[in-house]
N, C-alpha and C positions, 0 to 999 in steps of 0.2 A: 536536594537534588545533587547531581554530580556531573563533572566534566573535566576534560584535560585543560590545564593551564600551564603553558610553556613546557608541554610534554610531561607534566606531573599530574597524577590523578588526585582530584580534589572532590570531597563529598559535600562541600559547602559553597560551591562557586557558581551555582546556577539557580535562578529563580524563574519560574514559569509565568508569574503574573506581575503586572506593574502596580504602581501605587493606587490605581483606581480599582484593582481587583480583577482586571481583564487579563485573559490568557494571551501571552506573546510567544509566538513560535520563532525560535532562533533560526537564522539562515544557515543553510549548509555551506561547507567551506571548500570542498574539492570539486571543481567545475570544469575539468578538462573534457575533451570529446574524442570519441572514436570516430575516425573519418578517413576515407581514402586520401592518401598523400600527406596525412598529418603524422604527428609523433606516434599516435596510437592508431594503427591501421587495423581494420577488421580482419580477423583470421580465426579459424576453428582451433580450439585448444589453447588460445593465448589468454583468454579472460576468465575470471572466476567471480561468481556472485556470492556475497555474504548476505544472508537474509534471516528473518524470523517469520515463521508462519503466522504469528500473532499480529504482526505489524501491518496495517493497511497499506502503508507506503511501500514496504518491501514486497507485499503481495502483488502490487501492480507489476513489478518486474518479473515475478514468477509467472504471472499470467501471460505476459508478453512472450517470455521464453518458451512456455508450453505451447501456446497457440501458433507461434512461428516455427515450431519444431527445432528449437535451438538447444535441446537437452544434451545432445552429444557434442555440440560446439562450445557450450559455456557450462562449466561445472559449477556446483553449488555446495556451500557449507551452511548449516542451519544451527542457529544458537538456541539456547534454552529459552522457553517462553517467559520464565521468571527473570526479571531484571532487578537485581539487588543493588546494594551500595557499591559493589565492584563493577557494575555495568553488565552488559551482555556477555554471557559465558558459554563456552563450548562444553557440553555434558553428553558425550556420546552414549552413555549408559541409559539415558532417558529416551523413551520412545519418541521417534520423530526428529531427534536431534542428531548432530554429527560431530565429528572432530573438525578442527580446522584443517582442511585437506591440503592447504598450500604450505603453511609454516608450523602447524602443530601448536598454535598459540592456545593458551587457556582462556584468555579474554580478548574480546574484539578490540579493546583499546590498545593492545600490543601492536596490532596492525596499523592503527592510526599513527602511533609513535614511530613505527618502522618507516612509514611513508614520510613523516615529518617529525623529527625528534623534538621540535619546539612547538608542536601543535597546541593551539588554544581553541577548543571547540567542544561541543557535545559529541559523544560517540554514538552514532546512529546507524541503523540499517535502512535501506540497502547500501551496500558498498560494491562498486564494480572495481575489481582489482586486476592489474596487468601483471601477469607472471613474467613477462619478458623484461620489463624495466623495474619490476618489484616495487610497485607503488600503487596508491589509490588513483584511479582515473576520475571517478565521480561518485558522490554520495547523495545526489539529488534524484529522487525517484522519477519525477516527470522527465528529466533529461535522459536518464538511463532507459526508460521505456521508449522514448523517441529514438534513441540510438539503436536499440534492438530492432525497432520496427523499420528503420530506414537504412542501416549500414551493414546488416548481416545477411542480405538476400542471397549472396553467393554460397553461404553455408547453411541456410535454412532448409528444413526438410518439407516444408509446406509452401504453398503459394499465397498464404494469407497476407493481406496488405492492411495493416491497422492504421496506416497514415498515408493514404493516397495523396499525391501532389495536388490534385484538383479539389480536394476537400480539406487540406491542412489548415487553411485560414479559419474555416468553420469549426474544425476540431479544436484548435487553440482557443477560439472564442468560447466554446462550451467548457473546456477545461478551466478556463478563467472563471466562467460563470458559476460553476459548481464548487470551486475550491473553497472560497471564504465562507459561504453560508452552510455548505454541507460537509465536505471533506474535513475542513478545519473547524466548522461550526460545532460539531459534536464535542470537540476538545474545548472550544471557547465556553460552551455550556458546562462541561464537566469539571473544568479547572477554575472556573470563576470563583472568586472568594467574596463577592458582594452581589447583592440582589440585582442591581441595575445592569451590570454587564451580562449576568446570566439571562435576564429577561430579554435583553437585546439579542443575544445569541440564539435563544429559543425562537424568538419572532422571526429572525432571519432564516433559521433552519427550516421551520415548518412552512413558512411562506414559499421557500424555494422548493421544498418537497411537493407542495400543492401545485406549484407551477409545472414542474417536470412530470407530475402525474397527469396533468392535463395535456401536455405535449405528447406524452406516450399513448394517449387515447387514439391518435391518428397515425403514428409512425412507430415502427418496431424498435428503433434504436435512437440514441440521442442525436445522431447526425443522419437522420433519414433512414435509408433502407439497408445500411450495412454496419456491421460491427467495427468499431474503431477504438482508438486509445481512450476516447472520452468515456466509453462504456466500461472499460476496465477500471478507470478511476472512480466511476460511480459505483460499480459492483463492490469494490472492497469496503466501501462505507456501508452500503445497504446490507451486505451479507452479515455484518457484525451488529447491525442496528438493534434488532429485537432481542438478541441474546446478551448484548453488553451495553450499548449506548442508552437504550431506553431506561434501564435500571441504574447502571453504575454511574452514568453521566447525567442522570435526571432529565433525559430527553423523552419525557413520558406524556407528551401531548397526544401522541398516537404511535402505533407500531406499523412497520412496513407491511405486514401481512393484512392490515386493515385498508390499504389503498387499492382502489379498483384497477389501476394500471401499473403502478410501481411493483406490486407484488407478483403479477404474472411476468412482468419484465425481468425481475430478479430471478425467477424460476427459469425463464428462457435462457438467460445468461449462464446460470448454474449448469444447465443441461447441455450447453454447447461443448462439443468434444474438446478436451484439454483443460476445462475449467475446474470441475469438481475435485480432481485430484490435487489441486493447489489449495483447497480449503481444509484447514485442520481446526475444527471448532473446539477441540479440547485445548489446544494451545492458545486459541483466542480467549477462551473463558479464563484459563489459568493466568494468563498474562495480565489482563485488565483487573481482575478481582484480587490479585495478590501483589501487584507491583505498585499500586498507588495507595500507600497507607494513609495519606491525608484524606483520601476520598472514602476508603473502605478499611478502617484501622484494624479490623479483626481478620481480614483476609478470607472471609467466607465466600466461596464461589457459588453464585446463584445457579440453580439447576436448569431453568427453562428459558424460553419455550422450546418445544420439540417441533420444529418447522418441517413441513413436507416440501422440501426443495425439488423433489422428483415428481411432484404432482403435475398433471397436464397443464399447459399454459395457453395453448391455442394462439400464440402470438404470430405463428407463421402465416395466419390468414392475412396479415398486413403486408406481406411481401410475396406470398404465393410459393414459398419454398422453405426448406429447413435451413438452419444456420450454415451447415457445411456448404450448401449451394451458394450462399452469399459470400463465402470466404474465398472461393476459388477464382 
């Protein structure tokens, strides 16, 4: 693996598993906030997102940007889905990828060093960049998602509220509840190097999926009757599950399309205006199957399954209206 060490790029400086064979996710390092009255004030045209369509963490921020109508207020650069020894790269000649629209960098790590010449960290997406002070504001997906949902109302083109004040405590509780067993659980399973931590991750993952499948039998969304940040965080894992995690990360106890309620729930979210255009399954498949040689040494990209995300879901019977009515 690779990371920055004192601003220098190293290919031998990061290990994703501990001595027990368990996957360990390194903490993100840039944790400033956009807020009124702070150093980073919300404004249209000031901030830029660096993302990968393949990455579920970056996908959260793309979803929030789209649903909130912030496409004109916050610009985006998209890296190549393949992450090699040199890290995330900008390859505009490849479909779905772009140049670095801010500085014309070849690699994302150049932006990290620009923000901190002595940076010691993994180079990850998403990155929220401030063009005014020319630095990274934040590279933690959950915090970026929250900032987009709560600080940019004055420049948003929709009246969507993904984080209403009166539901925020419940939203945070659900985000916490799904993170370790589900969002990170697929990685704990896929990157485990011994049987015991793999088994533990699989048990946690499928116990949690069964729990939320049961919850969704009686309510349309994870936090009751409205779409929130919690659903965005769940969606980015579920939409990748059958195509990637089931096979590549050996999460093969069941597939999402076999669940009575998770599968219609996933289709419901996919069909919500502003969501489908953020899903690039070609980038998702290419990234996972070609970027982890320890897991898939030959880099063969699995073909299936071909899922009908556009099939009717009938989830609106739980709330009496379409998603757009709930978001206004």
